[in-house]
DOVOSE-113464 format. One record per residue (C-alpha): residue in one letter; x, y, z. Coordinates in steps of 0.001 Angstrom, whole numbers, padded with zeros to 6 digits, always signed. Layout:
<atoms>
AXYZ
...
</atoms>
This chain:
<atoms>
M+145414+166634-062423
R+145899+169510-064727
L+146259+168211-068348
A+147158+169795-071661
Q+146432+168500-075267
V+149538+169170-077188
V+150234+168809-080990
P+153930+168267-081659
L+155298+170185-084676
A+156070+166913-086491
P+154371+164579-089045
V+152669+162603-086255
E+148969+162191-085480
G+148044+164112-082308
P+147179+165749-080138
F+148722+163963-077065
T+147858+164345-073395
Y+150508+165753-070965
S+150315+166681-067305
V+151141+170161-066342
P+153302+170987-063337
D+152166+173636-061102
A+155109+175822-061971
L+154000+175888-065660
D+150271+175996-065185
A+149685+179790-065586
E+151885+179884-068851
A+150810+176708-070478
V+147814+178332-072136
V+146121+177327-075299
G+148224+178643-078313
A+151549+178520-076320
R+154474+176577-077572
V+155742+173917-075181
L+158538+171540-074943
V+157304+167917-074444
P+158859+164494-074075
F+158279+162205-077154
G+159717+158793-076834
R+163375+159364-076198
R+163364+162815-077576
Q+161943+166272-076772
L+159817+168037-079246
T+158339+171408-079585
G+154520+171364-079639
V+151664+173768-079235
V+148890+173485-076579
V+145520+173148-078256
A+143336+172533-075227
R+143467+172471-071374
G+141491+170485-068864
E+141571+168413-065778
G+141370+164812-065121
E+143242+161613-064402
S+145776+160030-066706
A+148471+157628-065252
K+150453+157726-068582
A+150536+161390-069101
K+154125+162667-068948
P+154681+166206-067727
L+155533+169062-069816
V+159195+170093-069810
D+158859+173818-070415
V+156818+176563-071820
L+158645+178413-074585
D+156252+181543-075097
A+155804+184439-072693
R+152496+184939-074724
P+150649+182487-076974
S+152066+182027-080517
L+148772+181098-082061
T+145435+182529-081457
P+142230+180390-081237
E+141460+181607-084673
L+144690+180406-086118
L+144485+177113-084332
A+140939+176572-085924
L+142428+177486-089376
T+145309+175121-089160
R+142943+172336-087981
W+140795+172884-091009
V+143974+172924-093211
A+145081+169666-091752
T+141723+168179-092209
Y+141002+169320-095838
Y+144576+168888-097119
L+145068+165434-095362
C+148291+166288-093447
T+148774+166187-089616
W+147882+169044-087483
G+151447+169492-086366
E+152487+170068-089993
A+149813+172702-090621
I+150693+174439-087328
K+154477+174542-088278
T+153414+176313-091416
A+151766+179065-089440
L+154857+179698-087338
P+158115+181359-088249
S+160705+178794-089418
G+163575+178095-087168
T+161978+178792-083926
E+161205+175318-082687
V+163442+173752-080001
E+164822+170390-081097
T+166844+167490-079853
R+169703+165773-081492
R+171206+162421-081010
I+174799+162379-079758
V+176703+159037-080088
R+179655+158620-077690
A+181998+155543-077702
L+182176+153792-074343
R+185215+151218-075122
P+187684+150617-077855
P+186769+148494-080879
E+186515+144710-080408
A+186694+141779-082846
E+183103+140906-082185
D+181916+144362-083324
G+182536+143500-086946
D+184138+145611-089675
D+181344+148253-089832
G+181138+148387-085985
R+185042+148847-085720
A+184735+151706-088499
L+182003+153240-086512
L+183947+153214-083234
A+187108+154565-084835
A+185157+157438-086312
L+183808+158138-082763
A+187304+158017-081411
Q+188328+161008-083574
S+185906+163236-081499
N+188148+162919-078206
G+185277+161841-076325
S+182885+164681-076989
G+180892+162357-079332
L+179349+163077-082724
K+175870+163908-083895
V+174345+161243-085973
P+174720+163148-089445
A+178375+163999-088593
L+178896+160207-087727
A+177410+159253-091019
E+179792+161639-092790
A+182835+160508-090809
M+182002+156896-092126
G+181732+158085-095545
R+177982+157146-095759
K+174843+159234-096637
T+172933+157971-093571
A+174122+156380-090225
P+173569+152638-089973
Q+170710+152660-087584
A+170627+148947-086885
L+174244+148938-086094
L+173838+151767-083614
R+171197+149900-081942
R+173308+146631-081531
L+176311+148646-080407
E+174245+150497-077876
A+172735+147162-076543
S+176351+145586-076249
G+177522+148688-074218
A+179990+149765-077049
V+178263+153259-077518
S+175851+155489-075873
V+173191+157431-077769
E+171949+160419-075856
Y+169494+163263-076738
E+170602+166780-076269
L+168631+169878-076457
Q+169430+172192-079250
E+168139+175821-079014
A+166131+177532-081794
R+168081+178487-084790
T+166206+181826-084976
R+165757+184056-082095
A+165164+187756-081408
R+168031+189969-081885
V+169339+191945-078981
E+171659+195040-079293
K+173132+197474-076832
H+171278+200836-076536
L+172256+204022-074860
T+170138+206418-072713
L+170695+209390-070423
T+170215+208716-066691
G+168971+212369-066072
A+172196+213446-064159
D+173579+216790-064811
P+176133+216769-067724
S+177198+220366-067302
G+180679+219367-066227
L+181569+217770-069491
T+184434+219167-071388
G+185329+216659-074120
A+183704+217384-077453
R+182859+213801-078276
Q+181255+213265-074859
Q+179234+216478-075327
A+178172+215523-078825
L+177015+212015-077708
V+175032+213438-074849
A+173418+216078-077088
L+172344+213381-079421
L+170879+211253-076727
A+169020+214236-075336
D+167406+214986-078722
A+166311+211410-079228
G+164488+211324-075932
E+164568+207448-076018
P+167167+204618-076074
V+169382+204613-079103
R+171254+201832-080563
Q+174929+202195-079639
A+176301+201618-083063
E+174117+204339-084440
A+174778+206658-081672
L+178638+206422-082064
K+178395+206749-085757
A+176290+209946-085703
S+178198+211517-082928
G+181747+210552-083907
A+182209+209040-080449
S+183934+205715-079569
S+183280+202822-077222
S+185753+204451-074710
T+183627+207603-074772
V+180581+205443-073767
K+182547+203788-070902
G+183670+207217-069547
L+180102+208468-069514
V+178821+205356-067958
A+181466+205700-065240
R+180264+209208-064518
G+176727+207859-064204
L+175430+210092-067096
V+174712+207334-069533
E+173372+203805-068999
T+173295+200865-071316
Q+170530+198487-072095
D+170232+195307-074127
L+167020+195708-076089
E+165521+193709-079065
V+165849+195380-082398
E+163771+194837-085419
R+165327+193264-088633
T+163368+194390-091677
D+163064+193430-095213
D+164839+195731-097857
A+161318+196784-099171
L+160649+198466-095893
D+163864+200340-095827
A+163007+202340-099154
P+161866+205980-098378
L+158159+206487-098269
A+156742+207949-101537
P+153809+210161-101304
A+150395+208520-102581
A+148894+209877-105685
D+145704+211831-104982
V+143233+210467-107340
T+139586+210210-107956
L+138241+206669-108926
H+136862+206101-112227
P+132898+205213-111926
M+133694+201639-112729
Q+136165+201522-109953
E+133793+203331-107527
A+130997+200895-108318
A+133233+197938-107354
L+134654+199743-104413
G+131182+200573-103172
E+130249+196828-103075
I+133254+195946-101115
R+132945+198771-098638
T+129402+197859-097970
A+130419+194301-097207
I+133256+195593-094902
G+130722+197604-092992
G+128472+194663-092826
D+128159+191861-090203
A+128531+188800-092638
P+131582+187344-094428
Q+131518+187849-098136
T+133851+186916-100973
F+134178+188866-104283
L+135749+188173-107628
L+137110+191381-108863
H+137376+190743-112623
G+139303+193596-114142
V+141126+193586-117363
T+144836+194455-117197
G+145105+198190-116615
S+141670+198673-115029
G+142926+199865-111682
K+142420+196991-109431
T+145210+198036-107102
E+143603+201339-106544
V+140356+199466-105416
Y+142401+197239-103096
L+143945+200362-101502
R+140565+202063-100897
A+138967+198938-099603
L+141791+198349-097199
A+141599+201996-096006
A+138031+201204-095235
A+138847+198230-093178
L+141613+200056-091234
A+139234+202919-090490
R+137173+200430-088686
G+140217+199171-086587
E+140456+196044-088682
S+143536+194540-090167
G+144254+193253-093825
I+146350+190606-095594
V+147350+191111-099263
L+148693+188060-101098
V+150792+188439-104235
P+151777+185458-106382
E+155432+186204-106705
I+158256+187317-104425
A+159324+189669-107357
L+156055+191603-107025
T+156316+192133-103274
P+158527+195234-103334
Q+156297+197008-105974
T+153103+196299-104064
V+154720+197351-100868
R+155717+200650-102329
R+152123+201337-103363
F+150790+200398-100022
R+153349+202137-097888
A+152634+205246-099723
H+149034+205105-098464
F+149524+203331-095033
G+153123+204303-094170
D+154853+202211-091425
R+151798+200116-090701
V+152781+197717-093548
A+154648+194630-092895
V+156246+191986-095386
M+156523+188324-095208
H+158277+186127-097694
S+160762+183351-098024
R+163503+185526-099389
M+163767+187309-096019
S+166270+186076-093598
P+164827+183792-090757
G+165640+186736-088225
E+163620+189233-090432
R+160653+186872-090721
L+160568+186242-086874
D+160731+189967-086229
A+157974+190715-088755
W+155884+187843-087297
T+156351+188851-083715
R+155416+192524-084365
I+152431+191451-086493
R+151069+189446-083503
D+151800+192394-081338
G+149619+194653-083428
K+152178+196859-084789
Y+151488+196151-088374
P+147817+195958-089268
V+148723+195365-092971
V+150605+192326-094171
I+151824+191768-097764
G+153485+188693-099143
P+153166+185432-101060
R+151122+182358-100125
S+152510+181835-096584
A+151392+185344-095506
I+147876+184014-095235
F+148972+182548-091902
A+149996+185959-090547
P+148967+186469-086866
V+146973+189533-087478
E+144259+190350-084899
N+140743+191579-085885
L+140991+190597-089571
G+138697+192648-091768
L+139905+192209-095356
V+141919+189549-097286
I+143034+190432-100769
V+144360+187766-103291
D+145864+189593-106152
E+146149+187649-109496
E+144154+184875-107776
H+144530+182432-110756
E+148382+181973-110277
A+149535+178426-109715
S+152213+179749-107318
Y+149502+180185-104585
K+149741+176389-104367
Q+152142+174718-101938
F+153806+171573-103262
D+156543+170480-100726
P+156475+169985-097863
A+152959+169350-096564
P+150552+170810-096159
R+149936+171188-099801
Y+147360+173879-099353
H+146171+176581-101858
A+146569+180040-100344
R+143521+181323-102422
D+141185+178704-100950
V+142788+179141-097421
A+142125+182987-097727
V+138476+182435-098484
F+138112+180067-095547
R+140051+182396-093138
A+138157+185376-094195
H+134793+183522-093617
Q+135984+182223-090286
A+136789+185678-089224
G+133610+187168-090619
A+135807+189303-092979
V+135749+190202-096673
C+137778+188379-099298
V+138576+189976-102658
L+139968+187728-105459
G+141280+189784-108140
S+142338+188889-111684
A+142173+189714-115285
T+142125+186110-116073
P+140322+184288-113216
S+140778+180570-112620
L+137936+178571-113762
E+137274+177416-110214
T+136698+180941-109066
A+134771+181755-112371
A+132447+178945-111725
N+132048+180064-108026
A+131079+183577-109109
R+128770+182220-111915
S+126893+180261-109249
G+126561+183204-106953
K+128885+181850-104267
Y+131147+184773-104905
A+129934+188221-105752
Y+131141+189316-109159
L+132520+192716-109711
A+133457+193608-113300
M+135949+196320-114448
P+135914+195553-118253
E+137980+198605-119332
R+141259+200070-118834
V+140875+203344-116931
P+141678+206691-118576
V+145315+207885-118359
L+146276+211338-117369
V+148673+213713-119221
R+149700+217302-118744
K+148161+219606-121480
E+151507+220897-122433
S+152733+217466-123088
V+149729+216754-125444
A+150424+220145-127278
S+153866+219533-127809
G+153406+215922-128785
Q+155947+214686-126212
S+155527+211616-124140
P+153682+212249-120878
A+154942+209263-119281
A+156775+210965-116627
E+153706+212813-115675
V+151783+209745-114805
A+151810+209729-110852
S+153251+206446-109413
G+151434+204144-111513
A+148071+205310-109929
R+145169+205131-112304
G+142278+207496-112157
V+141273+211187-112124
P+143253+213594-109942
A+141109+214581-106910
E+141169+218244-107934
S+139966+217320-111450
S+136472+217034-112481
T+134823+213547-112385
A+134504+211883-115614
S+131190+210443-116909
P+130845+206766-116844
L+132373+204971-119850
S+129847+203487-122313
L+130351+199595-122489
G+128720+199482-125949
E+125392+197865-126758
G+124805+194610-124939
Q+128181+194643-123216
G+126877+195785-119934
E+124485+192787-119640
G+125110+190369-116769
R+127947+192642-115212
T+126063+193338-112019
S+126822+191443-108792
P+124811+188269-108068
E+123169+190240-105112
A+121890+192922-107471
S+120456+190232-109609
G+118540+188830-106864
E+120703+185795-106184
T+121489+184845-102469
R+125076+185067-101431
S+126415+182169-099344
H+129772+181085-098189
P+131452+179255-100999
G+131855+175583-100801
T+134755+174370-102825
Q+132854+174684-106201
P+129225+174939-107586
P+127240+172117-109087
P+127316+171686-113100
P+125446+174436-114884
A+121960+173742-116253
D+123225+174688-119621
A+126940+174289-119800
G+127036+175786-123297
T+125698+179038-122512
S+127651+182188-121334
P+128256+181844-117595
R+125959+183895-115379
G+127496+186609-113401
G+129189+188526-116425
F+131939+186771-118152
D+131281+188473-121405
A+134317+189623-123488
P+135722+192944-122556
S+135377+195764-124875
D+136897+195208-128337
A+140564+196571-128367
S+140117+197537-132033
N+137010+199593-131266
P+137626+201256-127835
P+134761+203531-126408
A+134988+207050-126710
A+136809+209233-124177
P+134606+210521-121401
E+133912+214230-121408
A+135502+216171-118496
S+133989+219603-117502
G+136467+222203-118417
D+136492+224466-115286
D+138550+222180-112978
S+140701+220513-115667
S+141783+223753-117143
A+142617+224931-113483
T+144834+221836-112932
G+146516+221664-116318
Y+145587+218003-116890
S+143811+216417-119837
L+141839+213264-119694
L+142347+210738-122558
A+140221+207896-123543
P+140890+204608-121759
A+144104+202987-122989
P+142689+200256-125258
L+143956+196614-124788
P+146815+196297-127341
P+146212+194586-130651
V+147871+191108-130768
R+149350+189570-133868
V+150118+185965-134185
I+153300+184919-135920
D+153338+181314-137360
L+156679+180068-136760
A+156244+177124-138979
R+155219+179397-141838
E+158170+181803-141125
K+160673+178955-141354
E+159042+177767-144648
V+159533+181131-146251
R+162862+181410-144711
R+162166+184644-142689
L+163065+182981-139308
K+166759+183566-138126
G+167177+182298-134613
A+164463+182696-132022
L+163065+186092-133250
S+160969+186322-136332
H+161376+189144-138995
D+158233+190808-137763
L+159338+190823-134031
R+162730+192234-134919
E+161174+195065-136971
A+158879+195885-134116
M+161767+195806-131650
R+163737+198169-134068
Q+160857+200628-134230
R+160730+200868-130393
L+164478+201495-130068
E+164163+204309-132666
R+161231+205944-130845
G+162928+205507-127554
E+160225+203174-126195
Q+160583+200083-124275
T+160030+196211-124973
I+159262+193343-122898
L+160030+189874-124082
L+158773+186645-122671
Q+160802+183493-123075
N+159542+181044-120475
R+162723+178904-120406
R+165867+179854-118844
G+169418+178871-119746
Y+170998+178835-123153
A+169965+175587-125009
P+167544+173165-123298
V+168870+170216-125407
I+172362+169263-126678
N+172593+166516-129262
C+175469+164736-131066
E+174594+164514-134704
T+177044+161645-135052
C+175825+159246-132590
G+172591+160860-130990
W+173991+161415-127558
T+172219+163777-125232
P+173450+164688-121782
E+170896+163700-119091
C+170840+164122-115350
R+171812+161029-113485
D+169358+161835-110739
C+166323+163062-112840
S+165004+161755-116137
V+165478+164995-118004
S+168111+166428-120300
L+170516+168882-119031
T+170327+172554-120017
L+173427+174443-121192
H+174050+177742-119392
K+176669+179475-121480
T+177814+182174-118941
N+179743+179558-117086
R+179762+176657-119718
T+178003+174319-117475
L+175096+171762-118103
R+172512+172135-115304
C+169426+170074-114301
H+166589+172508-113504
Y+164901+170031-111267
C+167673+169047-108840
G+170410+171635-109562
R+173075+169332-110519
A+175674+170938-112740
E+178594+169524-114705
R+181046+171075-117363
Y+180008+171276-120865
P+182120+168829-122827
P+184358+170020-125584
V+183514+166813-127755
C+180920+164106-127537
P+181857+161902-124509
S+180155+158795-126130
C+181867+158941-129586
G+184326+161596-129450
A+182874+163718-132266
D+182934+167416-132102
D+179505+167621-133695
L+177341+168862-130736
K+174227+170631-131833
L+172355+173102-129578
L+168590+172827-129865
G+166092+175141-128694
S+166594+178537-127087
G+166526+179747-123411
T+166676+183339-122092
Q+170541+183368-122484
R+170463+182465-126094
V+167789+184961-126818
E+169926+187598-124937
E+172802+186645-127198
E+170725+186997-130376
I+169285+190367-129316
A+172915+191611-128676
E+173936+190623-132242
V+170882+192213-133893
F+170763+195337-131844
P+174246+195906-130364
E+173163+199364-129403
A+170263+198176-127304
R+170383+198155-123436
L+169128+194782-122189
L+168326+193371-118864
R+167547+189704-118270
M+165233+188570-115523
D+165107+184860-114707
M+166033+182577-111905
D+169828+182887-112706
T+169796+186738-112437
T+167459+187074-109448
S+168864+184346-107071
R+170301+186934-104858
K+168145+188969-102378
G+166831+192226-103682
A+167817+191301-107266
H+164358+191410-108651
Q+163741+194900-107660
K+167074+196224-108806
I+166305+195059-112299
L+162786+196528-112260
D+164019+199684-110699
R+166698+200034-113555
F+164160+199316-116255
G+161670+201757-114669
R+164295+204534-114743
G+164903+203982-118469
E+168275+202495-118002
A+167368+199651-120464
D+165341+199348-123668
I+164448+195701-123486
L+163386+193690-120511
L+163857+189883-121304
G+162671+187192-118803
T+160604+184155-117853
Q+157108+184354-116646
M+158104+186718-113897
V+157928+189555-116494
A+154380+188765-117175
K+152766+189790-113876
G+151894+193042-112285
L+154425+195219-114155
D+153327+198733-115156
F+155891+200795-117121
P+154718+203883-119164
R+157042+203540-121926
V+156461+199895-122781
T+154760+199674-126021
L+155811+196240-127276
V+155394+192850-125714
G+156835+189857-127691
V+156320+186234-126775
V+159265+184244-128086
N+157500+180944-127859
A+153865+180905-126892
D+153832+176992-127145
T+155930+176469-123832
G+153715+174468-121643
M+150691+174354-123942
L+151098+170689-124760
L+151834+169158-121416
P+149703+166227-120431
D+147493+168250-118076
F+143925+169460-118405
R+144986+172712-117216
A+147506+173339-119887
S+145362+175527-122052
E+144159+177532-119183
R+147702+178238-117891
T+148859+179146-121341
F+145888+181566-121989
Q+146469+183274-118691
L+150211+183685-119228
L+149567+185179-122685
A+146796+187486-121599
Q+148747+188682-118627
V+151975+189408-120523
A+149985+191171-123206
G+148601+193432-120641
R+152014+194905-119982
A+152067+196870-123281
G+150362+200261-123816
R+149057+200697-120328
H+149418+204540-120347
D+149196+207050-123133
L+151534+205467-125714
P+149763+202767-127738
G+150905+199082-127412
E+151294+196062-129528
V+151700+192368-128710
L+153434+189890-131005
L+152918+186050-130248
Q+155224+183557-131890
T+153801+180033-132166
R+153830+176762-134110
N+150140+176354-133102
P+148334+179496-134247
E+144912+177689-134298
H+145125+176499-130713
P+142047+178012-128738
A+144458+179512-126078
I+146242+181419-128747
Q+143011+182447-130684
H+141418+183702-127447
A+144602+185523-126322
L+144614+187106-129778
N+141173+188717-129169
H+141633+189280-125424
D+138533+187216-125012
Y+138389+185646-121541
S+134667+185154-121897
A+134965+182818-125069
F+137820+180913-123560
A+136103+180359-120241
R+132964+179302-121998
E+134710+176715-124187
E+136958+175371-121480
L+134106+174967-118809
V+132041+173032-121230
E+134910+170573-121903
R+135635+170291-118162
Y+132003+169675-117475
H+131813+166715-119954
L+135171+165329-118703
G+134186+165769-115011
Y+137276+167777-114065
P+137435+170695-111643
P+135432+172768-111252
Y+132702+170226-111847
G+134705+167284-110235
R+136842+166785-107407
L+140561+165666-107609
I+143042+164154-105237
G+146526+163318-106418
I+148630+160839-104935
E+152433+160699-105745
I+154423+157540-104847
K+158259+158047-104806
G+161025+155727-104151
P+164690+155132-105059
Y+164005+152152-107174
E+161741+151938-110290
N+160384+148467-109768
S+159746+148642-106027
T+158230+152012-106436
H+155773+150877-109251
K+154870+147868-107066
L+154045+150143-104144
A+152010+152396-106375
Q+150159+149429-107812
A+149334+148108-104168
W+148318+151624-102980
T+146170+152252-106153
D+144439+148734-105667
A+143746+149508-102009
L+142297+153049-102919
A+140079+151413-105586
R+138730+148996-102939
R+138008+151772-100485
A+136452+154103-103146
S+134411+151369-104822
G+131232+152211-102996
I+131330+155888-103908
A+129078+156613-106947
G+130751+158057-109976
T+134309+157924-108513
D+137177+156746-110701
V+140662+155817-109549
L+143087+156630-112378
G+146657+155147-112484
P+149197+154475-111486
V+151042+155989-114219
A+154750+157168-114382
A+155022+160872-113810
F+155746+163058-116880
V+159303+163458-115506
G+159665+159974-114138
K+162539+160560-111770
V+163512+163695-109883
K+166450+163947-107283
G+166920+160305-107418
F+163352+159369-106767
W+161194+157434-109206
R+157573+158878-109253
F+154292+157482-110072
H+150942+159173-109994
T+147422+157899-109014
H+144368+160261-109042
L+141122+159904-107211
K+138343+161623-109359
A+134705+162216-108270
P+131654+164285-109075
R+131459+167460-107116
T+128343+166262-105368
V+130560+163763-103418
P+131490+165414-100071
A+135224+166001-099747
K+135184+164098-096468
I+134103+160917-098071
L+136919+161073-100467
A+139409+161975-097770
D+138201+158940-095627
A+138711+156727-098475
V+142398+157880-098958
S+142915+157635-095200
A+141551+154113-095152
A+143855+153105-098087
T+146847+154656-096282
A+146054+152489-093081
E+145707+149451-095129
I+148995+149704-096881
G+150761+150779-093683
A+154049+152648-093536
P+155808+152600-096981
P+159154+150638-097277
K+162367+152361-096237
G+163216+155144-098722
H+159703+155363-100197
R+157146+158129-099665
I+153494+158623-100432
N+152422+162349-100937
V+148699+163285-101046
D+147783+166375-102854
V+144119+167536-102592
D+143005+169847-105464
P+146303+169460-107434
V+147044+172219-109822
G+149148+170068-112144
L+148928+166361-113160
Y+152486+165980-114365
</atoms>
């Protein structure tokens, strides 16, 4: 008997054994999607193994859904690792690697078999009455619940009525929601068209002849001025034939015209890093690099050259970016170099666009894939390079649904599995990555300076801004210009900046993190010294005069990291210089930029108008009924919104509790800051970039394009303005409230704050115009503020690593988070306590392990579910599998949670609140 091991795309443990009918044997290969019986349903699954044997209980496969396998053996192995490490089912992991909406599903249809009777009861008669409205066609279970005025259908009642013969419950197959798009195409048959006399017929035939291949009918008619009747006439005469062919739906980022790539020669600092990466690409062993480059050091140019090296070897590459907002900018840079070989994958694409991109990546049309975290599962063949830009970003971590994977760590594993190179790039590396580089598990590449900027000599002579002459954001020396000499790092600054291999350290595939350091108080090995002092930049390199005079370019000194000033908001309020959200100094700095025609970026990491509304008479504050948070006022449409569940209600004219008209608005979101700017600078052109203004497809890029064209003076936004933006005329960055998120009950709060501030500070003065950064805070002495003030990643990492080491938190400890959710606070807490007790029993024999909790989540209720957290903390020396076994054993001991309750396991959580 021919058998297949199949993993259903559902949260059920598998694989399951099925028999393979002779008719399906050739197609039911490993990696193919199949339709299988599962209980009373039919589910989509993936074949993970084939074999022969006897199995009396094995049910036959229903159908094979793929003409060629959807998943390669490499992706099957990757998803298996994801399922094992992140404690989810293999089916959940496989589903993440496939385009959404492509699974074939079954739906339950309920039909009435007789009229209602007295013994059916009130609920039974109501159910049968609802079914009677369908005129015999029946209702899907969700529609039945809606017809009865309920959230969910009464399952027990359905079973009773089915057993009594009152209703039938059947499963019907529902086709995939997302399928290939087919459109009508026209092509010439080869018959002689010389007898044509109609102008439109002649025009259409000429167009098809010039094309030499099938042309979409809609495009052909538009271009030739012909009509559908013209086509019918030509078909009838045997001159034209029609074909239904698949067409590709593409993301808007791929529809933009190709811009020429800037021809630049790399700075020696970039060349050194690229040389290491190229050597690894040309080698036989997998290798992971941390490319630690300050903002403006030209990391993207290194990525481009490294990817070109991989493509030259016939290999493919994946480039991960942390935000969808950054995808179009990255795509433009990469398409300028690699043309139509670049594909995009992200969640803002339509399901059809994602399916088409995925299919053509699998078919080898696109060897370069760019996108956020899910792009790490792109079905590329012959993977040679994976790049994770801004690897420190928390957005690389998936929260819901399972698997709760971290794309950075999956990238490292996938590259190692494929024998490829992985480059993790950041100006502010995560401490996990820093520790791995420190131990030698990752090779360390330093780019501690901003690269020189280029201006035309006439711009320098005239004193005019040369921003328009900086080519496409590329950083380096024009190829035709002379090569600059290496920049001096200053005495002692070059120490420890070589790669671990150059230092004689052995490189090995990274485990999850290294052991604790021998001396946790010293500077991490591998070169996490402070970048060059922004207040004392190194001298400009000398360029030989012959070539530079010929090209008309002058090479300036590296743009220094901008000076940072801290504004103490408590002090400003004390001396009465604080009006609204913007301090006196920040307003003056903005005024100077407006007068000089320069641009400003303002970060306010809180959207809406006012986060808190309070009645000063009775103390009433509007709260979300489904979440334990206050509602935020959005002034544009006078609504109160919950930023967790999306619930919205009208802003009350008076206090609904006491009737007073004394409602006070506390705090400032982006809308309120926008209003304040408009009042202070009515002449300023302002763009706001937050979730409210970027909800529509393509809105991110439209805002950035307008700002880049100089159509606005100020760009105000949430954290999406802090990452990856490079605008020559931005000379001021202001942080309206640097304290947002700093005081959350999370051991990573300081790290996230420092990273955000350092990243947004890097948006200023990236070209020839000097920059400045102003941070407003009520905690000016906080370490994250102080180290951001000095652009001192090294000092911040040293202090934070020492603290993590003593507390046993990552990277020197392992952490697994368990979230227990339920509709009632008491029952959820009871389940959380039972689950925690079970976990404590299972982990009691593991040395050094602590079970922390249960504790109410920082936001105790979200979307109607109460939340409690438990954490399993262990030394890094404890193997991950032992901890996973303890969690699995506790899950088995407790069994399935009560109805409406859920238990979510999060391995390596990035947040504890």
